[in-house]
KOLZAVEX-276658 format. One line per 5 residues: number of its first residue (from 1); their letters; for each residue x, y, z of C-alpha. Coordinates in Angstrom, 3 decimals. Last residue first. Layout:
REM KOLZAVEX-276658
NUM = a = X,Y,Z | ... .
END
This chain:
REM KOLZAVEX-276658
496 = atase = -10.969,-15.704,-17.638 | -11.038,-13.378,-14.634 | -14.049,-11.246,-15.544 | -16.443,-14.156,-15.686 | -18.754,-13.705,-12.712 .
491 = leavp = -17.970,-10.052,-12.146 | -21.406,-8.521,-12.565 | -23.092,-11.260,-10.502 | -20.321,-10.982,-7.931 | -21.295,-7.378,-7.176 .
486 = apvtt = -18.822,-4.674,-8.221 | -15.777,-3.637,-6.245 | -15.196,0.149,-6.184 | -12.646,1.513,-8.634 | -9.047,2.567,-8.201 .
481 = apapm = -7.829,4.890,-10.941 | -4.550,4.134,-12.686 | -1.635,6.256,-11.482 | -1.119,9.663,-13.077 | 2.174,10.515,-14.820 .
476 = dgdaa = 4.657,12.880,-13.199 | 6.403,10.061,-11.373 | 7.368,8.245,-14.568 | 11.117,8.150,-13.872 | 10.271,7.201,-10.294 .
471 = slgqv = 8.707,3.984,-11.602 | 12.047,2.549,-12.716 | 13.658,3.609,-9.456 | 10.886,1.871,-7.572 | 11.461,-1.225,-9.729 .
466 = ergmk = 15.179,-1.129,-8.902 | 14.486,-0.851,-5.189 | 11.966,-3.689,-5.343 | 14.414,-5.936,-7.195 | 16.938,-5.493,-4.404 .
461 = evaqs = 14.277,-6.163,-1.781 | 13.227,-9.338,-3.634 | 16.854,-10.516,-3.828 | 17.243,-9.975,-0.086 | 13.991,-11.826,0.566 .
456 = itaai = 15.169,-14.781,-1.535 | 18.422,-14.952,0.424 | 16.490,-14.841,3.709 | 14.145,-17.573,2.465 | 17.132,-19.811,1.694 .
451 = apaen = 18.515,-19.258,5.197 | 15.074,-19.815,6.746 | 14.306,-22.971,4.693 | 17.152,-25.271,5.663 | 15.567,-25.887,9.067 .
446 = alagl = 12.353,-27.056,7.384 | 14.182,-29.816,5.532 | 15.935,-30.923,8.713 | 12.627,-30.789,10.576 | 10.983,-33.006,7.984 .
441 = qssid = 13.808,-35.506,8.329 | 13.551,-35.331,12.120 | 9.778,-35.806,11.986 | 10.241,-38.904,9.824 | 12.779,-40.319,12.286 .
436 = dleal = 10.491,-39.537,15.217 | 7.622,-41.325,13.492 | 9.896,-44.312,12.938 | 10.846,-44.339,16.619 | 7.204,-43.857,17.577 .
431 = erktn = 6.246,-46.834,15.412 | 8.845,-49.044,17.122 | 7.818,-47.928,20.598 | 4.174,-48.521,19.696 | 4.876,-52.015,18.403 .
426 = evger = 6.784,-52.835,21.580 | 3.936,-51.512,23.733 | 1.363,-53.480,21.735 | 3.354,-56.693,22.093 | 3.680,-56.112,25.829 .
421 = ldsfm = -0.062,-55.454,26.099 | -0.835,-58.683,24.265 | 1.392,-60.518,26.744 | -0.448,-58.683,29.508 | -3.802,-59.974,28.299 .
416 = vafsd = -2.543,-63.532,27.715 | -1.003,-63.674,31.197 | -4.230,-62.348,32.634 | -6.227,-65.117,30.953 | -3.850,-67.784,32.343 .
411 = ddrlr = -5.888,-68.672,35.417 | -4.960,-71.427,37.897 | -1.443,-70.141,38.387 | -2.595,-66.817,39.746 | 0.867,-65.728,40.940 .
406 = qaevm = 2.087,-65.629,37.330 | -0.571,-63.007,36.589 | 0.794,-60.812,39.376 | 4.255,-60.821,37.809 | 2.783,-60.236,34.322 .
401 = ggvqa = 0.798,-57.250,35.588 | 3.887,-55.681,37.122 | 5.745,-56.047,33.816 | 2.822,-54.514,31.914 | 2.534,-51.601,34.317 .
396 = vqltl = 6.238,-50.822,33.834 | 5.804,-50.968,30.033 | 2.825,-48.665,30.240 | 4.980,-46.143,32.087 | 7.590,-46.409,29.311 .
391 = vmrrm = 4.799,-45.779,26.825 | 3.789,-42.619,28.695 | 7.344,-41.276,28.464 | 7.406,-41.960,24.735 | 4.104,-40.119,24.316 .
386 = eeaha = 5.510,-37.000,25.986 | 8.444,-37.094,23.572 | 6.016,-37.424,20.633 | 4.019,-34.419,21.884 | 7.193,-32.304,22.029 .
381 = alsrl = 8.221,-33.415,18.527 | 4.773,-32.418,17.229 | 5.226,-28.913,18.695 | 8.573,-28.554,16.942 | 6.978,-29.666,13.669 .
376 = ehele = 4.161,-27.142,14.126 | 6.668,-24.309,14.602 | 8.567,-25.316,11.434 | 5.315,-25.280,9.463 | 4.484,-21.812,10.796 .
371 = alakv = 7.892,-20.531,9.676 | 7.366,-22.067,6.225 | 3.916,-20.448,5.973 | 5.402,-17.030,6.814 | 8.111,-17.454,4.169 .
366 = arqvt = 5.507,-18.443,1.565 | 3.231,-15.517,2.437 | 6.155,-13.099,2.165 | 7.132,-14.646,-1.187 | 3.573,-14.082,-2.436 .
361 = eafaq = 3.689,-10.423,-1.407 | 7.051,-9.880,-3.155 | 5.784,-11.590,-6.328 | 2.707,-9.356,-6.415 | 4.922,-6.293,-5.969 .
356 = qldei = 7.198,-7.445,-8.794 | 4.333,-8.105,-11.204 | 2.585,-4.813,-10.495 | 5.862,-2.906,-10.907 | 6.462,-4.753,-14.172 .
351 = mrrrd = 3.082,-3.514,-15.368 | 3.875,0.053,-14.357 | 6.870,-0.096,-16.664 | 4.534,-1.335,-19.406 | 2.256,1.653,-18.984 .
346 = haata = 5.188,4.078,-19.087 | 6.511,2.497,-22.294 | 3.078,2.813,-23.875 | 2.885,6.482,-22.895 | 6.373,7.237,-24.231 .
341 = teqnd = 5.533,5.528,-27.538 | 6.888,2.067,-28.159 | 8.732,0.246,-30.956 | 12.293,1.449,-30.410 | 13.558,-2.048,-31.408 .
336 = rlgaa = 16.007,-2.353,-28.568 | 13.602,-0.813,-26.086 | 10.858,-3.239,-27.087 | 13.275,-6.163,-26.785 | 14.181,-4.998,-23.280 .
331 = leacf = 10.515,-4.830,-22.328 | 9.854,-8.385,-23.562 | 12.989,-9.670,-21.824 | 11.863,-8.064,-18.569 | 8.462,-9.672,-19.161 .
326 = slvme = 9.970,-13.149,-19.199 | 11.865,-12.478,-15.978 | 8.817,-11.058,-14.214 | 6.660,-13.968,-15.441 | 9.155,-16.508,-14.138 .
321 = iqlra = 9.101,-14.573,-10.842 | 5.320,-14.948,-10.776 | 5.250,-18.668,-11.507 | 7.890,-19.411,-8.903 | 6.027,-17.342,-6.310 .
316 = aalnf = 2.791,-19.182,-7.114 | 4.467,-22.587,-6.710 | 6.059,-21.408,-3.452 | 2.691,-20.158,-2.226 | 0.835,-23.344,-3.109 .
311 = vvtrl = 3.487,-25.697,-1.701 | 3.715,-23.747,1.562 | -0.077,-23.702,1.933 | -0.248,-27.432,1.277 | 2.446,-27.915,3.916 .
306 = kvlit = 0.475,-25.894,6.432 | -2.578,-28.110,5.862 | -0.460,-31.269,6.216 | 1.125,-29.884,9.406 | -2.329,-29.143,10.822 .
301 = gvqet = -3.391,-32.739,10.196 | -0.179,-33.923,11.859 | -1.013,-31.775,14.870 | -4.517,-33.257,15.057 | -2.966,-36.732,15.042 .
296 = mrgvi = -0.503,-35.690,17.742 | -3.350,-34.323,19.858 | -5.188,-37.629,19.532 | -1.925,-39.423,20.315 | -1.672,-37.468,23.561 .
291 = gttge = -5.292,-38.112,24.527 | -5.056,-41.827,23.766 | -1.845,-42.033,25.782 | -3.542,-40.424,28.772 | -6.543,-42.731,28.625 .
286 = svtgl = -4.115,-45.667,28.500 | -2.295,-44.319,31.568 | -5.546,-44.181,33.541 | -6.603,-47.643,32.366 | -3.223,-49.118,33.261 .
281 = yeaiv = -3.521,-47.646,36.742 | -6.931,-49.283,37.126 | -5.570,-52.587,35.765 | -2.625,-52.445,38.170 | -4.951,-51.817,41.121 .
276 = glsrg = -7.265,-54.612,39.983 | -4.290,-56.942,39.594 | -3.468,-56.338,43.227 | -7.134,-56.917,44.261 | -7.563,-60.128,42.250 .
271 = eeglr = -7.570,-62.484,45.197 | -9.926,-60.198,47.107 | -12.612,-60.452,44.403 | -11.747,-62.558,41.381 | -14.614,-61.064,39.390 .
266 = aarla = -13.200,-57.584,39.928 | -9.864,-58.709,38.468 | -11.559,-59.896,35.278 | -13.347,-56.563,34.759 | -10.186,-54.564,35.471 .
261 = anfai = -8.192,-56.695,33.013 | -10.874,-56.367,30.346 | -10.925,-52.568,30.677 | -7.132,-52.282,30.632 | -6.917,-54.479,27.507 .
256 = frfdk = -9.507,-52.317,25.716 | -7.716,-49.122,26.712 | -4.432,-50.457,25.387 | -6.085,-51.455,22.110 | -7.218,-47.839,21.619 .
251 = tlgfv = -3.566,-46.873,22.047 | -2.626,-49.134,19.139 | -5.156,-47.499,16.813 | -3.727,-44.051,17.593 | -0.258,-45.379,16.782 .
246 = ftske = -1.489,-46.450,13.334 | -3.052,-43.049,12.622 | 0.144,-41.277,13.729 | 2.212,-43.499,11.458 | 0.027,-42.942,8.375 .
241 = rlkes = -0.043,-39.162,8.866 | 3.729,-39.008,9.268 | 4.150,-41.076,6.125 | 2.012,-38.505,4.302 | 4.166,-35.717,5.721 .
236 = lrafd = 7.323,-37.483,4.554 | 6.093,-37.773,0.972 | 4.787,-34.193,0.898 | 8.005,-32.699,2.266 | 10.077,-34.801,-0.138 .
231 = dlray = 7.842,-33.581,-2.979 | 8.453,-30.020,-1.820 | 12.231,-30.309,-1.781 | 12.773,-29.163,-5.380 | 10.670,-26.091,-4.610 .
226 = ltnlq = 13.094,-24.924,-1.948 | 16.115,-24.998,-4.235 | 13.925,-23.687,-7.072 | 13.086,-20.653,-4.973 | 16.801,-19.994,-4.478 .
221 = ayaer = 17.483,-20.059,-8.222 | 14.440,-17.877,-8.907 | 15.504,-15.252,-6.366 | 18.928,-14.973,-8.031 | 17.338,-14.870,-11.499 .
216 = ggahi = 14.985,-12.102,-10.341 | 17.815,-10.037,-8.901 | 19.660,-10.265,-12.227 | 16.517,-9.383,-14.212 | 15.762,-6.416,-11.983 .
211 = aqlsa = 19.356,-5.213,-12.399 | 19.241,-5.638,-16.192 | 15.900,-3.826,-16.312 | 17.369,-0.961,-14.313 | 20.362,-0.761,-16.682 .
206 = rlape = 18.014,-0.683,-19.674 | 16.036,2.135,-18.080 | 19.223,4.101,-17.430 | 20.389,3.502,-21.033 | 17.184,5.035,-22.454 .
201 = dggge = 17.564,5.834,-26.158 | 17.194,2.290,-27.442 | 19.409,-0.015,-29.411 | 21.602,-2.861,-28.207 | 21.249,-5.983,-26.112 .
196 = pltes = 18.414,-8.444,-25.520 | 18.347,-9.586,-21.876 | 20.410,-12.455,-20.523 | 19.531,-15.871,-19.060 | 16.550,-15.938,-21.405 .
191 = flarr = 13.199,-17.115,-20.135 | 11.168,-20.288,-19.917 | 13.871,-22.365,-21.569 | 13.237,-25.257,-23.944 | 15.171,-28.497,-24.099 .
186 = qaalq = 12.080,-30.344,-25.300 | 12.372,-33.022,-22.587 | 13.389,-30.418,-20.000 | 10.493,-28.144,-20.944 | 8.129,-31.099,-20.829 .
181 = adrck = 9.286,-32.048,-17.327 | 8.980,-28.428,-16.136 | 5.423,-28.238,-17.530 | 4.495,-31.439,-15.718 | 5.902,-30.123,-12.429 .
176 = leehl = 4.219,-26.733,-12.898 | 0.899,-28.431,-13.636 | 1.215,-30.681,-10.594 | 1.912,-27.767,-8.231 | -0.892,-25.566,-9.566 .
171 = ltrmf = -3.425,-28.403,-9.608 | -2.571,-29.652,-6.121 | -3.144,-26.197,-4.663 | -6.362,-25.859,-6.694 | -7.617,-29.228,-5.435 .
166 = vdyse = -7.042,-28.491,-1.753 | -8.809,-25.137,-2.158 | -11.698,-26.826,-3.980 | -12.276,-29.073,-0.983 | -11.598,-32.578,0.361 .
161 = fgrsr = -9.810,-33.714,-2.778 | -9.747,-37.527,-3.004 | -11.436,-38.089,-6.363 | -14.924,-38.488,-4.874 | -14.226,-35.260,-3.011 .
156 = ladvm = -13.596,-33.464,-6.305 | -16.906,-34.650,-7.757 | -18.786,-33.614,-4.609 | -17.156,-30.161,-4.699 | -18.020,-29.788,-8.391 .
151 = lkeaa = -21.671,-30.812,-7.931 | -21.950,-28.415,-5.000 | -20.615,-25.619,-7.213 | -23.110,-26.522,-9.934 | -26.008,-26.309,-7.453 .
146 = lmgak = -24.763,-22.952,-6.172 | -24.378,-21.630,-9.725 | -27.882,-22.764,-10.678 | -29.393,-21.161,-7.590 | -27.574,-17.913,-8.403 .
141 = rdags = -28.965,-17.875,-11.943 | -32.587,-17.920,-10.821 | -34.683,-21.032,-11.313 | -36.966,-21.064,-14.383 | -36.530,-24.717,-15.303 .
136 = tehes = -34.337,-23.771,-18.258 | -32.071,-21.777,-15.931 | -31.665,-24.720,-13.580 | -30.950,-27.143,-16.422 | -28.374,-24.787,-17.932 .
131 = ecacm = -26.531,-24.525,-14.621 | -26.458,-28.313,-14.233 | -25.342,-28.844,-17.831 | -22.533,-26.328,-17.306 | -21.480,-28.149,-14.138 .
126 = eryig = -21.447,-31.549,-15.831 | -19.298,-30.194,-18.649 | -16.991,-28.522,-16.109 | -16.472,-31.817,-14.274 | -15.419,-33.580,-17.476 .
121 = evvpl = -13.044,-30.784,-18.488 | -11.474,-30.710,-15.025 | -10.703,-34.439,-15.110 | -9.267,-34.067,-18.631 | -7.029,-31.241,-17.257 .
116 = lassp = -5.737,-33.216,-14.258 | -3.476,-35.438,-16.392 | -0.985,-32.550,-16.591 | -0.166,-30.225,-19.508 | -1.801,-26.874,-18.843 .
111 = kfrvs = -0.341,-23.814,-20.653 | 0.478,-20.761,-18.565 | -1.364,-17.879,-16.937 | -0.688,-15.006,-14.549 | -3.726,-12.993,-13.387 .
106 = lyggk = -3.368,-9.742,-11.437 | -6.204,-7.922,-9.724 | -7.242,-4.364,-8.895 | -6.179,-1.079,-7.331 | -3.096,-2.398,-5.563 .
101 = ipmlf = -2.954,-6.127,-6.200 | -5.414,-8.948,-5.534 | -4.384,-12.423,-6.692 | -4.929,-14.768,-9.611 | -3.077,-17.884,-10.736 .
96 = avvwy = -4.392,-19.218,-14.037 | -3.819,-22.576,-15.712 | -4.793,-21.986,-19.313 | -6.926,-23.618,-21.979 | -7.333,-22.082,-25.436 .
91 = yrgdk = -10.425,-21.893,-27.603 | -11.036,-20.876,-31.211 | -13.707,-18.321,-32.018 | -11.458,-15.977,-34.060 | -11.269,-13.459,-31.201 .
86 = alnki = -10.098,-16.126,-28.760 | -12.352,-17.842,-26.222 | -10.858,-19.039,-22.935 | -11.047,-22.312,-20.991 | -9.820,-21.825,-17.423 .
81 = agavp = -8.029,-24.210,-15.041 | -7.824,-22.732,-11.565 | -5.850,-20.770,-9.019 | -6.779,-18.423,-6.166 | -5.113,-15.737,-4.076 .
76 = lgqql = -7.068,-14.354,-1.098 | -8.108,-10.757,-0.383 | -11.658,-11.756,0.511 | -12.836,-10.230,-2.766 | -10.312,-12.387,-4.578 .
71 = hewvl = -11.443,-15.653,-2.999 | -15.153,-15.083,-3.558 | -14.329,-13.879,-7.050 | -12.686,-17.152,-8.012 | -15.489,-19.219,-6.521 .
66 = rfvar = -18.099,-17.279,-8.512 | -15.930,-17.665,-11.574 | -16.096,-21.437,-11.196 | -19.851,-21.295,-10.577 | -20.364,-19.551,-13.927 .
61 = pmaph = -19.342,-22.778,-15.651 | -16.968,-22.315,-18.633 | -18.230,-23.787,-21.919 | -19.428,-20.307,-22.976 | -15.771,-19.202,-23.257 .
56 = riinh = -14.893,-15.902,-21.593 | -12.446,-13.841,-23.655 | -14.381,-10.544,-23.495 | -14.997,-11.607,-19.899 | -12.012,-9.434,-18.982 .
51 = pqgvl = -14.253,-6.395,-19.305 | -12.882,-3.998,-21.953 | -10.740,-0.923,-21.284 | -7.605,-2.500,-22.704 | -8.516,-5.452,-24.920 .
46 = esray = -9.373,-3.957,-28.309 | -6.457,-1.493,-28.087 | -4.099,-4.408,-27.469 | -5.320,-6.016,-30.693 | -7.291,-9.193,-30.190 .
41 = gsvrv = -6.226,-12.729,-31.133 | -6.290,-13.901,-27.515 | -2.967,-15.703,-28.043 | -1.243,-12.629,-29.502 | -2.459,-10.084,-26.958 .
36 = fvdng = -1.729,-12.375,-24.015 | 1.735,-13.109,-25.449 | 2.439,-9.378,-25.793 | 1.772,-8.572,-22.152 | -1.430,-7.333,-20.574 .
31 = slivg = -2.845,-4.128,-19.161 | -5.833,-2.384,-17.616 | -8.583,-4.882,-18.415 | -11.899,-4.162,-16.665 | -12.639,-6.722,-13.935 .
26 = krdtt = -14.596,-4.357,-11.715 | -11.751,-3.975,-9.232 | -9.372,-2.927,-12.014 | -7.732,-5.502,-14.216 | -4.229,-6.802,-14.808 .
21 = sffme = -3.085,-9.270,-17.440 | -0.555,-12.030,-17.686 | 1.175,-14.328,-20.121 | 3.459,-17.304,-20.179 | 5.068,-19.170,-23.053 .
16 = nirfd = 7.306,-22.180,-22.414 | 4.638,-24.758,-23.332 | 4.020,-23.007,-26.640 | 0.723,-21.556,-27.809 | -2.216,-23.109,-29.599 .
11 = rpadq = -5.604,-21.774,-30.526 | -7.636,-24.948,-30.262 | -10.501,-25.928,-32.578 | -14.162,-26.584,-31.859 | -15.166,-23.073,-32.910 .
6 = plprn = -17.100,-20.673,-30.693 | -18.973,-17.886,-32.525 | -17.244,-14.612,-31.770 | -18.723,-12.019,-29.362 | -19.779,-8.750,-30.928 .
1 = m = -18.188,-5.655,-29.419 .
END
């Protein structure tokens, strides 16, 4: 099939439209919904059986697809902004979430609308130029992709994203938020609350679709309850990071004061012996507080990583259940209009099975990540309690130091040191109280999650039973063949 000549014109689709496709392990298209067919401009028969790079736009860097395939071949989900090429040469941008499924891969896409897209476009242009420069100079293609990938990582870091994974999690969440805001402003719905009625010769199939749709709407409502809290999670976690960093700085001051006090006491000889003992004790306690706060800071870093994982998986789960609900409506409309052959209907039933199974796996990852986040918060609370006990010990040492300092009436340097220590202790107590308050708010949010997650899991199980029943009707038809993964070089653009 001849590739179209790219045109500098968009092929538009609506903000509330979503589409998906599945491929085998080599990136050959197995299926796709009606929106994918329409937006790509190809007939369904022109897409199925073709490599997914049939819609690859030449303005897409190969390095991006290399990253995508590295994730997928490791069994990991991945997201990104992709520029595609339609049959008529026009382009269309999508935000794509991809994940491995049984026998291949699933990609769900929607229209980008956030301020991150212009950033992506600029980085992609630089990456394409980098790859082209390497190829022109005679370097092999892999070297060009690696150089372009480094360029991308450096560009993302300069914008505050420490890695591509951090960026893609932010991208998916921000794009869904912006899309939701536009939908609300335009008063558009992503999917119908009810399925099309009437027509069709398969009442059992229609009843199964209705049950899947009802279970999906229940899961979606619960997911939105969790999703609405994600910005609160992020805001509180960032405050937690700021507080732990500030407390760590205070504990470094304690060590400095202890060192100076010990040095001054040593110069006083026998007269400074009592202060020397206090200074030594203060040094030991200060070392302990530094160690505890260091562990707290590491814990906060882990909490931020876990939170990003929660956000990513909940965003992906939302996207996938939206796709299930939209596709249910598409199937129901097909039944109503009696438009499909038995084979086509079977293929589309298998597609909803792929969607539901992918959604179930993503929900499991989200629930697991929430449980891990709750565990980390409990561990942080234990470290904070240990730190409070150490601060009380510092306070005792400070009072003892002030008493001894008063005895040395001819030298006020100790009084100044222990006054500084008192101020630092009070500041630390105040910051720990605020840190504890933030942790409590985070914990309260996390404690709500298990009950919501249980409701979501029940809805997913219900949907799974209905989907299995739907598939059982086609049990005499062969499943799609599973193929062996191809090298990355062959797959570089199959996910567009």
